[in-house]
N, C-alpha and C positions, 0 to 999 in steps of 0.2 A: 846658605844651609838651614836646615830645622836643626833646632838642638837637640841632640838625643836625650830622650827622659828616661832616667834612672828609677828603676822598680825595685820597692823593699819589701822584702816577705812580711807579712804581718805576723804578731806573735799573740799567743795567750797561754793563760796559767793553766797547770795541768796536776791534777791528783790523782794517784792511784789508790783505790779502795779494795784491793783484792785481799787484804789479810786473810779473810774468813776462808776464803777458797783455797789456801796453802796448806798442805798435808802437813808441812814441817816436820815436828818431833812426835807426832803421832805414831804408835808402833803396833803392828797387827799384832795379836795374842789369840789368833783363832777366835776372835769375838763373832757372834753372828750380827744381825740386822737388826734384833729385837731393839737395841738400844737406841738407833736412829728415828725410829718409829716411836717408841715412847718419848724422846726427846722433843720431837715435833709435836705430839699430843699436847705434852705439856705445855708448850710454847702458846699455841692453838687455841688450847683450852682457856688459860689466863685471859687470853684477848676474847675471845667468844664469851666467857662468862660477864666479862665487862658491858659487850654491847646484848646480853638478854634482856638485863632489866629495862631496856628501852624497848626491845623488841616485843617482848611478853610479860609484862610486869607481874602479872597474877600466875603464872605458870611456873609452879617449882622446877629446877634442874636436879634430874635423878640419874645415877649410874644405872646401868643397863640390867644389872640384877635385881634392881627393887621395882620393877616397873609392875601398875598393876591395872588389871584388866579393866577397859573402859574410862579409867582418870587421866586425863589430858596433863601432859609434863612435856619437859624440853630434855632433851638427851644429846649429849656433843660427843663425839668420836670419831673414829678413822673409818671411813667407808671402805670397802670390800667389794669389788666386781666379780660375779661369778660367771665366766665367759666359757660358754660351749665350744668357742672356736679356737680357743686361745692356744696356740702350741707348747706341747709340753715334752720334757727331755724322754720320757718313757716311751712316747707316741711312737719314738723312732725305733724302739725295740718291740713295737707291739704288732702282733700277726693282724691284728683288726684296725690298725689305723686308716686303712682306705674304706670305711664306713661312714666317716664324717667328712664329706669333701669339702676343700677350702672353696667355699664359692666366690670370694673377695681375697686373695691373696696379700693384698695391701691393706686390708681393715678387716678386723677379727671380730667385729661385732655383729651380734643374732638378736633376732626379737625375742629369743627365749633368756637372754643375759637378767640377772637381777641383781640388785645391790644388799650389802651386809653391813650394818656400822656396829664397828667394835669397841671398846674400852680396854682398860686394862683387866676387867674382872670377866666381862661376858662379852656377848654378840648377839644381835635379834636380826632377823631379815625383815627388810621394809618392804611395805606393800602402798597400794594406793597409786594414783594417776599422777600426783604432784610431784615427784620427783624423776626425773627420765634418767635409767641406766645408760643410754647412748651419750647422754652428756658429762657423766661421771666418769672418773676412772680410779682404780684401787689408789690410796695414798692420801687421799685428800680430805681435810679435817673440817667439818660441819657440826653446826648445830640444826637439831631437827624439834619441830613442835607436833605433838600428835599424841597417840593414843594405842595401846597394846589391844588387838583384837581377840577376839575368841580363839581364832586359830595360832594365836602365839608371835602372830607378827607385828609390826610395829607400822601401825596405820599414818604415814605421814601428810600433815595438814599444811605446813609449810617449812620452809628450809630458810637457813641463815647462813651466808655466806660472810667471811671477813671483810671482804671488799678491798678497795685499792687501799695500800697503804698511806699516813701521813706524807706531807710534801714538803720539804725544805724552799720556802718562797724564792722565786728566781729572781735574779738580780734585775735591777732596772733596763729595760730595753737599751742595748749600745747603739751608738749613732752609725757604726761601720758593720759593714759585712764580712763574717768570718766562716767560711768553710769548711767543713769535715768531709774526707772522702770515706765512704764504707763500702769494700769489697771483698770477695769471698769464691772459693770454687775457683782457684787460678788452675788447680791439676796440672801442674808442670811433670811433663813426664809422660801424660797419656797419651794415647794414639791419636786421639784428635786435639790436642795441645795445639796451640797457634801463639807464638812468642810475640809475631809481629803485634797483635792484639794488645796483649799487654804490654809492649814497648809503646804502643801509641797511648795507653791512660798513663804510663811513666812519664813520657814526653810532654803530656798534656801538663800533669800534677807539677811537674817540676819547670815548666813555662819554657820548654824548648819547642812548642806547636803554635803555629796559630801566628795572627799579626798582633800587632802593640795591644790592641783590645783584649785580645785572649789571655796575652801574657800579663795583662793586668786583671784579668778573672783569676788566673792562676796564681798571681802573688797573695791571695786573698784565702787562700788555702792553706791552714794552720795546723792540720792532723790527718794523718791516713791511719785506718784502722784495718786490718786484713783478718776477717773472722773465719779461721779455718779451711781446711783442705788446700793448701797451698801448692802439695805437691800429689804425685800418684806413683807409687813405685808398682811394676806390672805384675800382677797376682801370681803367675807363675813361679816367680823368682824366691818367693818367700813361702817355703813349706815344708821348714823344720828341717831340713837338710844340711850340711856343709855346702856351703857355696864355693865355687870355683873362682880364682883372683878375677876374670873378666865378668862374672856375676856381680861380684862386690863393686866394681867399679860402675857396673851399669846401673846400680841401688845409689851408688852417691851423686849419680850425674845428673837426676832433678835438683837435689838438695844444693848442689854446685852451682847450676843454674839460676836458681833461687835467689841464692846468695848475690849472685851478680846484679840481677835485677833490684833486689833490693837495696844494695850499695848504693843503686842512682837515687832510689827516694831519700834514703836516710842522709845522703850528702846534701841535700835542699830542705826538708823539713821533718819533724816528728813522728815516728812511724810505729804503729802497736801490731803486732804479730800474735795472733790466738791459735793454738793448735785446733786441729778438728780429727774426725772420725780416721782419717786418710793419712793422717800427719806421723812422724816417729815420736809418738809422745805413749803416755799410759790410756789406755782405753776406757778406763771407768770416770765417773766423774765426780770432783772438779779434775779437768787435766791440768796436770802441772804444765808451766811455762818450756818452749822447746828450749832446750840447751844451745847454750850461746856459742859452744864449740862447732856447731853446725853453720853458722854464719860469721867465720873468720872477718870477711872482708865489713860486712854489713856491723855488727857488733862491736867494730872500734870506734863508731860513732856513737856520741852520749845522745844522739837522737832516736836509737833503735831502742824498742824496748819488747821484749818478749813476754809475755803476758798469759794467765791462765785462761782458762774456759770454764766456765761463766769468768766475763769480765766486768767489772765495774770502776768507773772512773769519772772524773769532773774536767771538764773543759770549761774556763771561765765562769765557776759556779754552776754549771750546767751538767747535769748528773745523767750519764751514760749508765745503762745495764745491757749486756748483750751474751750470746752465746754463739756455737757454730751451728745451733740447729738442732742437736740431737734431741733438745728436751722436748721440742714442738712434734717433730717428727716421730716420738714415740706415742704422745698423746693421738695423733694422725692414726696410728695403728689400732688403739685400744678405745677410741672414742670418736664422735662425730660433729663436725662444724661446717658450715658453710665455707670458711675458707681460713688459710692460717693465722691471719688477724686475729678472728675468734679464738682460737686456743689461745693466742698470746696473751688476749685480754683476760681470759678465763684465770690463766696461771697468777695474774696480778690480782684480779679478785679473789683468788684462793690465797695469796699473800705466798705463793710454794712456785719456784721456778721449774722443779723438777717432780711433780708430785708421784709419778712414775715410779721413778728411783725408790729403792732398790729392787722391785718386783719386777719389772720387766727391761728397767734401763739401768745398767752397769754403775755402781758408785760405790765409794771407799766406807768401810763399815765404821765411821764416827761413833763414838761412845758417848760423848757427853754435849753433842750440839747438832743441831742439822744446818748445814752453811746456805742451802739453798732457801730458807726462810726469808723473805723480803720482806724489811722492816722499815726501809723508807722507800720512798714512791721515785722513781725515777723521772727524768723529763723527757727521755727517750730511751725506748725500750727496742732493741734491734735485735734479729737472729738471722744466720746466713746459711749458704748451700740451699736455697730454695728455689724451686723452679720459674718462678716469675717474680718482679718487683710488684710490690704492693704496700700501700702505705695508707694510714688514717691516724686522726686523733682522738683519745676517748676521753673521756670527762668523769670526775669521782663525783661521790656524793657532798666532798669537805672543798670541792674547787679545784681538785686536781688537773691538770692537764698531762697528758703523755702523748707523745709521738711515736706509735708502734710503725717498723721499718721491718718488712722481710726482704733481705739482700741477695737477690740470684746468684745463681753460678755463674761467674764471670767467663769461665772457659764454653760453657754453653749457649751463653745469651751475649754474652759482649757486652753488660751492663754492671756500670758501678752506680751507687748511690752518692748524692751530694745534698748535705744538710747545714742550711744556714743558722749559725748560733743565735743570729740576731733575734729571729722571728719562728726557730722550728719548721719553716719551711723547707721542703725538700723536692729534688726530681732525680731523674734518672739521666745518667751519662751513657750513652751509647757509641761502642765503637765495632766498625765492621771492617772485613779485610776479606778481598776477592782475590785470589791468586790464579791468573788464568793458567790452563794446563798446557 
């Protein structure tokens, strides 16, 4: 008889870097959002100032109010995008709201949109064809080279973005394969939820599926990340009214089912769960970790970690940065790109995870910091709850390499993403079930 082979799951070091996303001792005292914009501008201005000397060494940097007609200079400030189709709260009460039809309800860009740059003292409308309003969104901080025109606009001749942040050198390539599984949009409790599909993924991860070769691959999976929208509570139940006891149990059912599923993963390997827009967490970014009392079974394991959204961590010194998708989905509404990966690349080059917050994306009104500023370049940058799986590697001017990943909604696609820590190669893992009627 052939001797049975014992498989041992590989291990990797883990460091959580979510401190900046913790609201913690912050207290809301009625403050407005100007503070977070000032914090962002001060951070970025210092950074852009250091780059301007090499970019335009003979052009002075001037505040907006000190522009002189016809004289070339550099101005640094926050972009504001004036949008004709942008929804406004007052439109709901306007009798004339039907005058401007929403041609593209998923995207509010229009050919008449224009950009304005503002600093603490003033603002100026931007002109010329060099800077395209469709590419940028409100909240991005840039340096612009140009001159004031006779009409009072600033004619843009060149644009300087912050570029990819510096990246910590990756460790020497390991000789062994170690895999990380990224999954999002489980939507347990939705009308089209397929528990069997998720159970197949769990069985694969935990090594209960397939032959010895499959189990050997499963033993190399060292970490699982669930990037938001794990449950879906029926919309009709939460309407601000007091709930009957039977409705309360219906709300709790998806969470109980999720806990049973996660229990199986946490018993075998480390697991991070991030909140998403549909999960029982605060709405505004950064979303705080889902409370451990929601997971009485899974949270008993020290391998189970409830994390914030955005989420930053390191596995074997490979840095990951990810969100549940709100930052890029919002950019998709107010600017244009050929795909979601291009939006992701822009956020890295602008050094800001969520430039549209707080303008069109809800966020906490921080007073002395902007937690979405990206000061260190990740090796892997992922966003959850997308329509399809997409990935590519981008390169920075200083040799930075970043693997971008769009993690699809598992409930709709049956696709999870597997990344190899050794070389950052990744592939889709697809599960399908067909139940005969």
